[in-house]
N, C-alpha and C positions, 0 to 999 in steps of 0.2 A: 070281542069288544076290546078296543085299545083305549088306553088311558092317555089323555092329552098331556103333553109335557108341562111340568110345573115351573113357572117363572118366579124365582124368589123375589124379584123386584116388584112383582104384582101383588104380593101379600100385604095385608094391613100392617101398620107399624106395631101393633100389639103382639104380633107373632115373631118369635125369635127362632132362628135356625141355628142349631149347634151340631157338632159332630165329635165323636170320641177321638181322643188322641192317646195312643199307647206308645210310650217311650220304652226303650230297652235299657234299663238302668245297669244291667250287667251285660257287657258286650260279648262275653264268652262264657262257656259252661264252667270253666275254672273260676272265673270271677263270681259267678252265681253261687257256686259251691263254697267259696271262701266267705262270702257275705252271709249265706245261710248258716255256716258254721259259727260265725260271730254271734248271730241271733241265738242259736241254740246254746252257746256258751253263756250268754246273758241269762237265759232261762235257767240253765243248770246252776249258775252261781247265785240265783235268787235276785238278780238285778232287774229282771223283767218277769212279770207274772201275767201270763195270758189269762183272760177271763173266759172260763168255760161256762157256757150258757146252758148246756144240756148234754147228756150222754144217752145214746140210743144204741140198742142192739142193731147189728148190721141188718137183721131181718126187718127192722122198723125204719129202714132208710126212707121209705115213702112218707111215713109220718114225720120224720125229721125234716124232710124237704117241704112238706105242707106247713109245718110250724114256722120254718124259715120264711117261706113265701108269704105267710099271713102276718108276719112281723110279731109273732108271739114270743120270740126269743131275743136274748141279747148275748153278746159274746160269741165265742166259737162253739160249734156243735161237733161232738165227737161221735163217730160211728165205731162201736166196739165189736170186733169179730167174735 
């Protein structure tokens, strides 16, 4: 069974079509490494404090993913080996 093509112009005005745009803020690996280094320096110097929302054993990765997907967490989740 084939699906007929969708004509965006035929949709009601209450429906909005969007698409994701991903820009490459770091054009090279070297630029990415330099920018990441600056972020880690800020963390190391106490100027930036990441919010850790939970720590999970690596064996509990499925539970961490479920908690994240269900929006039961805030901040970053860490998987501890």
